[in-house]
MARDOFI-654107 format. One record per atom (N, C-alpha, C): residue number from 1; x, y, z. Coordinates in pm, 1 decimal, always signed. Example, Ala and Ser with C-alpha at 12.3 -4.5 7.8 and 13.67 -1.06 7.14 Angstrom:
<pts>
@torvo->1&c1->+1319.0&c2->-569.0&c3->+780.0
@torvo->1&c1->+1230.0&c2->-450.0&c3->+780.0
@torvo->1&c1->+1320.0&c2->-330.0&c3->+780.0
@torvo->2&c1->+1285.0&c2->-225.0&c3->+708.0
@torvo->2&c1->+1367.0&c2->-106.0&c3->+714.0
@torvo->2&c1->+1290.0&c2->+3.0&c3->+787.0
</pts>
This chain:
<pts>
@torvo->1&c1->+2394.6&c2->-1833.2&c3->-3329.8
@torvo->1&c1->+2414.2&c2->-1713.5&c3->-3266.2
@torvo->1&c1->+2300.3&c2->-1641.6&c3->-3285.2
@torvo->2&c1->+2234.6&c2->-1634.5&c3->-3404.5
@torvo->2&c1->+2106.5&c2->-1557.1&c3->-3429.3
@torvo->2&c1->+1986.0&c2->-1596.7&c3->-3344.1
@torvo->3&c1->+1982.7&c2->-1729.8&c3->-3314.9
@torvo->3&c1->+1867.2&c2->-1783.5&c3->-3251.7
@torvo->3&c1->+1885.3&c2->-1733.8&c3->-3101.4
@torvo->4&c1->+2004.0&c2->-1741.0&c3->-3045.7
@torvo->4&c1->+2021.6&c2->-1711.0&c3->-2901.7
@torvo->4&c1->+1978.9&c2->-1561.7&c3->-2868.4
@torvo->5&c1->+2031.7&c2->-1474.4&c3->-2970.4
@torvo->5&c1->+2013.4&c2->-1339.6&c3->-2943.8
@torvo->5&c1->+1849.4&c2->-1303.2&c3->-2960.4
@torvo->6&c1->+1798.7&c2->-1379.7&c3->-3049.2
@torvo->6&c1->+1640.0&c2->-1354.1&c3->-3081.1
@torvo->6&c1->+1576.0&c2->-1413.7&c3->-2956.3
@torvo->7&c1->+1609.6&c2->-1524.5&c3->-2910.9
@torvo->7&c1->+1554.2&c2->-1578.1&c3->-2782.1
@torvo->7&c1->+1560.8&c2->-1465.7&c3->-2648.5
@torvo->8&c1->+1691.7&c2->-1417.6&c3->-2656.8
@torvo->8&c1->+1708.5&c2->-1328.7&c3->-2530.8
@torvo->8&c1->+1613.9&c2->-1188.0&c3->-2552.2
@torvo->9&c1->+1619.7&c2->-1149.9&c3->-2670.1
@torvo->9&c1->+1545.0&c2->-1028.8&c3->-2703.3
@torvo->9&c1->+1381.1&c2->-1064.0&c3->-2675.5
@torvo->10&c1->+1321.6&c2->-1167.8&c3->-2725.1
@torvo->10&c1->+1188.7&c2->-1210.9&c3->-2685.5
@torvo->10&c1->+1170.3&c2->-1223.2&c3->-2548.1
@torvo->11&c1->+1252.3&c2->-1278.3&c3->-2478.6
@torvo->11&c1->+1244.9&c2->-1296.2&c3->-2341.8
@torvo->11&c1->+1245.6&c2->-1148.0&c3->-2261.3
@torvo->12&c1->+1332.9&c2->-1057.2&c3->-2309.0
@torvo->12&c1->+1325.0&c2->-920.1&c3->-2257.3
@torvo->12&c1->+1190.4&c2->-854.9&c3->-2280.9
@torvo->13&c1->+1156.6&c2->-868.3&c3->-2390.9
@torvo->13&c1->+1039.2&c2->-801.9&c3->-2435.7
@torvo->13&c1->+905.8&c2->-854.5&c3->-2353.1
@torvo->14&c1->+903.1&c2->-989.3&c3->-2349.0
@torvo->14&c1->+807.0&c2->-1032.4&c3->-2254.2
@torvo->14&c1->+803.7&c2->-991.7&c3->-2103.1
@torvo->15&c1->+943.0&c2->-981.4&c3->-2058.7
@torvo->15&c1->+950.1&c2->-941.1&c3->-1919.4
@torvo->15&c1->+894.5&c2->-787.9&c3->-1899.3
@torvo->16&c1->+929.7&c2->-708.6&c3->-1991.8
@torvo->16&c1->+888.5&c2->-556.9&c3->-1986.5
@torvo->16&c1->+738.0&c2->-577.7&c3->-2016.3
@torvo->17&c1->+694.0&c2->-654.3&c3->-2101.6
@torvo->17&c1->+539.3&c2->-636.6&c3->-2109.1
@torvo->17&c1->+475.3&c2->-697.2&c3->-1981.6
@torvo->18&c1->+519.8&c2->-799.0&c3->-1911.0
@torvo->18&c1->+474.9&c2->-836.1&c3->-1775.0
@torvo->18&c1->+497.6&c2->-752.7&c3->-1664.4
@torvo->19&c1->+591.7&c2->-667.0&c3->-1662.9
@torvo->19&c1->+619.5&c2->-565.2&c3->-1570.6
@torvo->19&c1->+518.2&c2->-450.2&c3->-1600.6
@torvo->20&c1->+502.5&c2->-411.6&c3->-1733.3
@torvo->20&c1->+415.1&c2->-299.2&c3->-1767.3
@torvo->20&c1->+270.1&c2->-339.3&c3->-1706.7
@torvo->21&c1->+220.9&c2->-465.2&c3->-1741.9
@torvo->21&c1->+89.5&c2->-516.0&c3->-1700.4
@torvo->21&c1->+76.9&c2->-513.2&c3->-1545.0
@torvo->22&c1->+154.1&c2->-536.5&c3->-1479.2
@torvo->22&c1->+166.8&c2->-538.8&c3->-1322.1
@torvo->22&c1->+147.2&c2->-402.3&c3->-1277.9
@torvo->23&c1->+225.0&c2->-295.5&c3->-1333.6
@torvo->23&c1->+210.6&c2->-156.2&c3->-1298.6
@torvo->23&c1->+76.9&c2->-103.3&c3->-1326.9
@torvo->24&c1->+41.4&c2->-145.1&c3->-1451.2
@torvo->24&c1->-98.7&c2->-98.0&c3->-1502.8
@torvo->24&c1->-214.7&c2->-154.1&c3->-1398.2
@torvo->25&c1->-200.2&c2->-268.2&c3->-1365.3
@torvo->25&c1->-299.9&c2->-328.8&c3->-1270.5
@torvo->25&c1->-295.9&c2->-256.7&c3->-1138.6
@torvo->26&c1->-180.8&c2->-211.4&c3->-1085.6
@torvo->26&c1->-176.9&c2->-139.6&c3->-968.1
@torvo->26&c1->-252.7&c2->-12.6&c3->-970.5
@torvo->27&c1->-271.8&c2->+59.6&c3->-1073.7
@torvo->27&c1->-316.5&c2->+191.1&c3->-1094.3
@torvo->27&c1->-460.3&c2->+180.7&c3->-1136.3
@torvo->28&c1->-513.1&c2->+69.7&c3->-1192.7
@torvo->28&c1->-644.1&c2->+57.8&c3->-1243.6
@torvo->28&c1->-730.1&c2->-37.1&c3->-1189.4
@torvo->29&c1->-691.1&c2->-163.3&c3->-1139.6
@torvo->29&c1->-765.7&c2->-281.3&c3->-1101.7
@torvo->29&c1->-805.6&c2->-244.3&c3->-935.5
@torvo->30&c1->-933.2&c2->-252.4&c3->-899.6
@torvo->30&c1->-961.1&c2->-235.4&c3->-778.6
@torvo->30&c1->-935.9&c2->-348.3&c3->-669.5
@torvo->31&c1->-870.7&c2->-320.8&c3->-593.1
@torvo->31&c1->-815.7&c2->-429.7&c3->-498.7
@torvo->31&c1->-861.4&c2->-436.2&c3->-356.7
@torvo->32&c1->-874.1&c2->-320.9&c3->-294.2
@torvo->32&c1->-889.6&c2->-318.0&c3->-163.6
@torvo->32&c1->-1035.8&c2->-278.9&c3->-121.9
@torvo->33&c1->-1097.6&c2->-367.7&c3->-53.0
@torvo->33&c1->-1231.7&c2->-334.8&c3->-17.9
@torvo->33&c1->-1253.6&c2->-214.8&c3->+97.3
@torvo->34&c1->-1347.2&c2->-142.9&c3->+79.6
@torvo->34&c1->-1365.7&c2->-37.1&c3->+197.8
@torvo->34&c1->-1508.9&c2->-26.6&c3->+233.1
@torvo->35&c1->-1536.5&c2->-18.8&c3->+374.3
@torvo->35&c1->-1664.4&c2->-7.6&c3->+423.1
@torvo->35&c1->-1713.6&c2->+131.8&c3->+419.8
@torvo->36&c1->-1832.0&c2->+170.5&c3->+472.2
@torvo->36&c1->-1882.3&c2->+306.1&c3->+476.5
@torvo->36&c1->-1790.8&c2->+385.9&c3->+547.1
@torvo->37&c1->-1761.2&c2->+340.0&c3->+657.3
@torvo->37&c1->-1669.8&c2->+432.4&c3->+755.6
@torvo->37&c1->-1549.9&c2->+469.6&c3->+679.9
@torvo->38&c1->-1479.0&c2->+368.4&c3->+629.9
@torvo->38&c1->-1345.4&c2->+386.0&c3->+561.4
@torvo->38&c1->-1361.0&c2->+474.5&c3->+439.2
@torvo->39&c1->-1469.4&c2->+465.2&c3->+389.4
@torvo->39&c1->-1498.8&c2->+539.2&c3->+263.3
@torvo->39&c1->-1523.3&c2->+689.8&c3->+297.6
@torvo->40&c1->-1599.6&c2->+713.3&c3->+400.4
@torvo->40&c1->-1602.4&c2->+859.2&c3->+443.6
@torvo->40&c1->-1469.7&c2->+911.3&c3->+503.6
@torvo->41&c1->-1382.6&c2->+833.3&c3->+554.6
@torvo->41&c1->-1262.0&c2->+886.4&c3->+591.2
@torvo->41&c1->-1164.9&c2->+919.0&c3->+469.0
@torvo->42&c1->-1180.0&c2->+835.3&c3->+363.3
@torvo->42&c1->-1106.9&c2->+852.0&c3->+235.8
@torvo->42&c1->-1147.1&c2->+980.2&c3->+176.1
@torvo->43&c1->-1275.7&c2->+996.0&c3->+160.7
@torvo->43&c1->-1345.6&c2->+1121.2&c3->+109.3
@torvo->43&c1->-1293.6&c2->+1242.1&c3->+170.6
@torvo->44&c1->-1307.0&c2->+1236.4&c3->+322.8
@torvo->44&c1->-1248.8&c2->+1360.1&c3->+388.8
@torvo->44&c1->-1094.3&c2->+1394.3&c3->+381.5
@torvo->45&c1->-1018.7&c2->+1272.9&c3->+395.0
@torvo->45&c1->-878.7&c2->+1304.4&c3->+389.1
@torvo->45&c1->-826.4&c2->+1345.4&c3->+254.2
@torvo->46&c1->-868.3&c2->+1253.5&c3->+142.5
@torvo->46&c1->-815.2&c2->+1273.4&c3->+15.2
@torvo->46&c1->-901.6&c2->+1388.1&c3->-72.7
@torvo->47&c1->-993.3&c2->+1437.9&c3->-12.9
@torvo->47&c1->-1077.6&c2->+1539.0&c3->-73.4
@torvo->47&c1->-1120.5&c2->+1503.8&c3->-222.5
@torvo->48&c1->-1191.8&c2->+1378.8&c3->-223.4
@torvo->48&c1->-1227.3&c2->+1317.6&c3->-335.5
@torvo->48&c1->-1359.9&c2->+1237.0&c3->-318.7
@torvo->49&c1->-1446.3&c2->+1219.8&c3->-420.9
@torvo->49&c1->-1560.7&c2->+1152.6&c3->-418.2
@torvo->49&c1->-1550.2&c2->+1021.9&c3->-482.3
@torvo->50&c1->-1584.9&c2->+915.0&c3->-391.4
@torvo->50&c1->-1559.8&c2->+781.2&c3->-463.5
@torvo->50&c1->-1695.6&c2->+743.1&c3->-507.7
@torvo->51&c1->-1803.4&c2->+817.1&c3->-484.4
@torvo->51&c1->-1928.2&c2->+776.2&c3->-548.1
@torvo->51&c1->-1991.0&c2->+666.0&c3->-485.8
@torvo->52&c1->-2029.0&c2->+555.6&c3->-560.7
@torvo->52&c1->-2072.4&c2->+418.7&c3->-507.0
@torvo->52&c1->-1970.5&c2->+310.0&c3->-500.8
@torvo->53&c1->-1849.9&c2->+351.3&c3->-549.7
@torvo->53&c1->-1721.8&c2->+246.4&c3->-540.8
@torvo->53&c1->-1712.7&c2->+192.9&c3->-410.1
@torvo->54&c1->-1682.4&c2->+66.4&c3->-397.1
@torvo->54&c1->-1666.7&c2->+8.1&c3->-273.8
@torvo->54&c1->-1537.2&c2->-83.0&c3->-264.2
@torvo->55&c1->-1431.9&c2->-45.4&c3->-354.4
@torvo->55&c1->-1301.7&c2->-92.2&c3->-362.8
@torvo->55&c1->-1221.0&c2->+20.5&c3->-405.3
@torvo->56&c1->-1094.6&c2->+16.4&c3->-350.2
@torvo->56&c1->-977.1&c2->+126.5&c3->-400.5
@torvo->56&c1->-882.4&c2->+52.8&c3->-468.7
@torvo->57&c1->-808.7&c2->+115.1&c3->-547.4
@torvo->57&c1->-707.9&c2->+51.7&c3->-630.5
@torvo->57&c1->-586.6&c2->+50.5&c3->-546.3
@torvo->58&c1->-481.4&c2->-31.9&c3->-575.9
@torvo->58&c1->-361.6&c2->-9.6&c3->-490.7
@torvo->58&c1->-289.5&c2->+114.6&c3->-490.7
@torvo->59&c1->-284.8&c2->+184.3&c3->-584.2
@torvo->59&c1->-231.2&c2->+322.8&c3->-580.9
@torvo->59&c1->-312.7&c2->+427.7&c3->-478.3
@torvo->60&c1->-456.2&c2->+414.3&c3->-501.0
@torvo->60&c1->-535.6&c2->+496.8&c3->-398.0
@torvo->60&c1->-521.3&c2->+456.9&c3->-265.2
@torvo->61&c1->-505.5&c2->+313.0&c3->-229.0
@torvo->61&c1->-491.1&c2->+262.8&c3->-102.7
@torvo->61&c1->-348.4&c2->+318.9&c3->-30.1
@torvo->62&c1->-262.4&c2->+324.5&c3->-115.9
@torvo->62&c1->-124.8&c2->+370.0&c3->-67.3
@torvo->62&c1->-111.8&c2->+513.5&c3->-31.0
@torvo->63&c1->-162.0&c2->+599.8&c3->-133.8
@torvo->63&c1->-177.8&c2->+715.4&c3->-114.5
@torvo->63&c1->-254.5&c2->+775.1&c3->+11.3
@torvo->64&c1->-372.0&c2->+691.4&c3->+46.8
@torvo->64&c1->-468.2&c2->+707.6&c3->+129.3
@torvo->64&c1->-376.5&c2->+694.4&c3->+279.5
@torvo->65&c1->-294.1&c2->+588.8&c3->+279.7
@torvo->65&c1->-209.8&c2->+544.8&c3->+396.6
@torvo->65&c1->-110.0&c2->+671.9&c3->+410.5
@torvo->66&c1->-51.0&c2->+697.7&c3->+316.9
@torvo->66&c1->+59.1&c2->+819.8&c3->+330.2
@torvo->66&c1->-18.5&c2->+940.4&c3->+374.2
@torvo->67&c1->-114.7&c2->+989.7&c3->+331.7
@torvo->67&c1->-182.9&c2->+1111.7&c3->+353.9
@torvo->67&c1->-248.0&c2->+1104.6&c3->+501.1
@torvo->68&c1->-298.3&c2->+970.5&c3->+523.7
@torvo->68&c1->-339.8&c2->+957.8&c3->+674.0
@torvo->68&c1->-248.5&c2->+949.9&c3->+770.1
@torvo->69&c1->-142.0&c2->+906.3&c3->+746.5
@torvo->69&c1->-17.2&c2->+899.8&c3->+846.1
@torvo->69&c1->+27.7&c2->+1048.4&c3->+871.9
@torvo->70&c1->+31.3&c2->+1122.5&c3->+775.1
@torvo->70&c1->+83.5&c2->+1271.3&c3->+764.8
@torvo->70&c1->-11.0&c2->+1356.8&c3->+841.7
@torvo->71&c1->-161.6&c2->+1332.7&c3->+821.8
@torvo->71&c1->-235.2&c2->+1421.7&c3->+869.6
@torvo->71&c1->-276.7&c2->+1367.8&c3->+1016.6
@torvo->72&c1->-245.7&c2->+1252.4&c3->+1048.2
@torvo->72&c1->-278.0&c2->+1168.7&c3->+1173.6
@torvo->72&c1->-198.3&c2->+1204.7&c3->+1276.9
@torvo->73&c1->-83.4&c2->+1246.0&c3->+1227.9
@torvo->73&c1->+44.4&c2->+1279.2&c3->+1344.0
@torvo->73&c1->+32.7&c2->+1408.2&c3->+1387.7
@torvo->74&c1->-51.3&c2->+1480.8&c3->+1366.4
@torvo->74&c1->-78.9&c2->+1622.0&c3->+1425.7
@torvo->74&c1->-113.2&c2->+1617.2&c3->+1569.4
@torvo->75&c1->-34.6&c2->+1684.2&c3->+1670.3
@torvo->75&c1->-65.8&c2->+1673.8&c3->+1808.7
@torvo->75&c1->-149.0&c2->+1820.6&c3->+1837.8
@torvo->76&c1->-255.0&c2->+1756.8&c3->+1924.6
@torvo->76&c1->-348.0&c2->+1880.1&c3->+1971.5
@torvo->76&c1->-317.6&c2->+1907.4&c3->+2107.8
@torvo->77&c1->-313.2&c2->+2032.0&c3->+2156.3
@torvo->77&c1->-273.5&c2->+2060.2&c3->+2290.6
@torvo->77&c1->-410.1&c2->+2106.7&c3->+2378.7
</pts>
């Protein structure tokens, strides 16, 4: 019985660590490539300077999409 509980505990710890690594990569690893045009749009909409970076993290890409859709939905008369 002890071996089964130990195995389950180790599997749970391994699963939690795997999920933590995936979440950390979403916030830190550059994934989405941006060109100069998209970079200038990102800097205007997000009011942030990317410097010489040519990739965005997953979090930055999602936030850029959300902010862009919110600000792009303005109707001009």
